[in-house]
N, C-alpha and C positions, 0 to 999 in steps of 0.2 A: 338716182335717189340710195339712202339708205335701204338696206337690206333685211332681212330677218337678225341675222348674226349682231349688226351695231344695236339695234332695238335690243336686244337682250341684255347687250352690254351696258346699255343703260339705265336699265331698270337694275341691275344688278348693282349700278355707281348709286342709284337712290337707295336700295336696300341697305347697304351698308355707312351709306354717309347720312342717310335723313329721315328713314323708316326710325320710331320714337324718338323722334324730335319733333319740333313745334316750329315749322319756318317761318319765317313773314315771307310772304308773298305779293310782289308786287309787279306792275306791267310799265317800266321807265316808259314802254312808248306808247303809252295810253290805253291799247284798242282792247287790253282786256283786263281793265281796271274795274270793272263789276265782278268779273270770275274771280280776280286776284282778292277781293273784300269780302269775297264767299269762302274762301280756305284759310286765308291768312292768320295766324296764330294757331290751326288746330292741328293736333298730332297727325301724324304721317303714318298709316299703319300698315300699309301692305306697298309695293311695287312691283307692277306684272308687266311683260309683254305678251302679244299673241302676234304672230307674224311681223308686220310693220307698225303694227300700234302699240303704244305704249297707255296704263293706267296706273298713274298713282291714287290710293286711298285716304280720304282723310277722316278723322272721326266725325261722326251726322250725319254717317252715311252720304258723302261726299265724295266724289273721283274726279279725276284731272284725265282727261283724256286728248295723248297728243297724235296725232300723225306725222311725220317731218316732210314727206312730201319729197317733192325736186331737191328744195332749197333750205329745207330746215336743217336743224343743227343743235345742238348743247353743249355750253360749253362750261367747265368746273374751274373753278379756283380754290385758292386755300390749302388746307390740310386734306388733302383728297386720299381716301384710303381705297385700297383695291382689293376687293373679293377675294378674300384667301384659296376660296376653290380655281379662281381662273389661275392666279400662280401653282396650285399643285398639278391642274390637270395640264397647265402648259407646260409644266416639267415631262409630263407623260409622253407628251408629243415630242420631246425634243428638241423643244424650242428657245430654249435658252431664259433669261428672265425677262419678264413684264414691268417691272416695277413695284416698289415699294411706296408707302406711306412718304407722300411729299416727292414722291418720283415722276416724272414722266412716261410714258409706254413706249410702245414701239412706233416710230414714225417713218413714214414714207415718202415718195420725191412728189406725192399730192399734197402733202401738209396734215395727212392724217395722224393725228395723236391717239392713239388707242386707250389710252386712259383721261386725259385732260379736254380733248377736243373731239365728239363724235357727230359724224351727220355730214352734210356737204351743201353749199360748193368749199371744200376744203382749202383751197390754196389761196383763192378770196379772202376767206375769213381769215386765214391767217395773216395776210398782210394789213389787212385792217387793222388788225389787233396788235400788230408788230408796230403799224405807223406812229397808232394811238399811245402805245408804249413808248415808244423815241420821242412824243412829242411832249411826255411828260415826264421826261428825264428829270428834270429836277426834283420829282418826287419821290418818298421814298419807295424803292422798288418792292417790298416786305408789304406795303400797305393792306388792309384787309378790312371791307369788301373792297374790290378794284372799281372805279366808275364803270357803269354800262359802257358798254361801247357798240356803236350800229345800233340798229333797231330790233330792241330785246324786247320781245313779246312777255315775257312773263322773268321774273327773277325770285327764286328761292334761296332763302339765307336763313343759316342756323348761326351757330358761335363759332363753327369753324369752316364751314364749307359754303360755297356761293353757284348755283347751277343760274347759266341763262342759255334762255331758248330763243332762237331767231328763227326766222322765215315759217311756220311750220304750216300746214295745209290746213290743221284742223287742231282747235285746242280751246277746249270745250270744259265745264263742270257740270256732270251729269248723278244722276241718282243711280241705285244698284239696278234697276230695271231695265234701264237703259244702258248700262254695260252692259248688262246681260243680252240685250236685242243686239247690241255689235258684235258681240261675242260668238252668236250663235250664226250669224250672218257670215262667218269664216272658216274656213278649212281647220283639217288638223295641222299641229305645229309638233313636230318631233322633240326642240326643247323642251316643251311642256308634258308630252307624255307619248315616250317610244315607244309604243305596245301595240300588241297585233290587233286589237278592237280600233286603234286609232289609224294604223295602217292601212286595214281592211276599209276604214271608212273614206281615205283615201281613193283606195282602187277601186270600189264603188261610185264615187263621184267623177272618178276619171272615165269610169268605162263606157260610162251613159252621153259622152261628151261624143261627136261627130267633127270635131275642130280639129286643129293639126296640134300634137302635144305639145307641139312649140308653144303655141298658145294657151293649151291648158294648164301648163307649168307656172305661168303667169296670173292665171284665176285663182282671186285670191279665198274664192268660195268654194275652190276642189284643196288648195294647199295652200298654206300662209308661209308670207316670208321668203317665197322666191321672188328675185328680181330679175335684171336684164343677164347680171353678170353671172349668176349661179344657172341661169336657164340655160345658157351657150354652153355653160364648161359641164353641166352635168349631162345633158345630150352626149357630148362629143365625149364624155366618160363610159358613157352606154352603149355608143354606139350608133345612135339613133338619128335617123334624116329626122329634122322638124318639120317635115311636112306631113307626117305620117299620123293617119286619123287617130286618135287615141284609144276608140272605141274598137279598133284593131287590132291591138297590142295584146297581147297574151299577158293572163293575171302578174305570171313570175316575174314579165318585164316590169310590171308598173310595179311589184313589190320591190324589186330590187333599186329601181328608181328612187323610191321612199328611204331605203336601206341607207342609200347614198347619199340623200340628202340629209338625213340625219348624222351622216359621218361629217362630212364638211359643214354642218351647220355646228358642232361641236368644236370642231377648229376655230371656225370664226369667231365665237363665241369667246373661246381662251384665249385666244393667241392674239386677236384683235385684226386679223388680215383674212382676205379669202381666200385662201393659200386653196389650189385645185388640183396640184401635183404633188402628187405621195411620194413618198421616199426621198425628199431632198434633205440633204446633211452639208454641216459646215459651212464653207462659203458658199455653196448653192443655195442653202436654206438663208443665208445672211443676203443676198442679194436679190433673192426673193420676196423678203422682209421689204427691202428696201425700192423695189423696181417691179411695177405693176405688172411688165412682160415677162417675169422671170419667176410667177408666181401662176400663171394662166397657159392653158395650152390652146384655146382661141380668141378669146374673148378682146378687140381691139388689135387683133392681130390680121386684121385685113389685108393680102398682097402679099404675107409672108409665107416662107415654106412652112407644111406644118411640121410638127416634132417628132410625130410619127411618122407618116408616110411622106412627107415632100410636096405633096403638092400646095397648091396656093390656099391659102384660107380666104374664104368668102366673105362678103358684107352683104345684106339684103335688107329692105324693109320688108318688116315683119308683122303686121298687127298694129301699126304706127311707131315701133320701135324697131331698133338697129337690132337684125340677128347675126352673128358671125358663128359661121360653120365649118368643117371643111367636107367636102364630097368625097375624099379619097377613104375616111374614114368614117363615116355616119351613111351608108348608102345602104 
């Protein structure tokens, strides 16, 4: 499932490519035809993310809410521009060039393009697109807009950019009051407000939970945006046993978790990859961009020696999700 960094990147894509324009909104698949009709031709006035939820505001107090879930993804085509802030911050992390107007961004072995194609499932979606392009080999490669590929729930199209949504868990038109109700159910998101007040809000919500911290971090009403990857990596970086009840943790430990989440989230948003090992440089960094196992401490590394202590990384079912952790470092 796409985690918080991906959804913030998508919102930024919409901010620089669609906000201020009045896109045509259609539903090639047909399942969102009525909602598309309500939005089409209206000016997009805002694009924002809260955790894993994205909200696009249109004139007339109409909002499009999208939750990608496990299978959802956005694909962008045309003269796709990159948020300048992403490129500026990327250089701060020493991460090399992300991509400029008309250029793709970071692409890993799973087929994730950090600019043109954001979401999941990555590899299967990329193969479908490549097959469709091969079948249309006789057509002009630069034709715009491209024909819809697969089950496109929503297409947004302006004069230079096309955005296709496939496989979301939620896709609906809401009123401002309904948007506010959704947001109020979510926990704080440091990408929107990394303030002492928001950190305190997370700490207070977490300290009320008797459930293990490994479950609390995935509770979107406690803290927004953390998924399976960031959960495993945050706990490893903190040296925390995932089974520890949240209400037994010292306040300073929870504050440190918030601060580290804010740090990793900023990297994920600006770079386009969930890089959770600090200090990577040169060839090590380039390898981490391309290969998942080189940018994580424990996620999907079960049965391999821990990069720190040498103990085998463990895998267990935990809250109906897979949990990766090191008993040597997290005890």
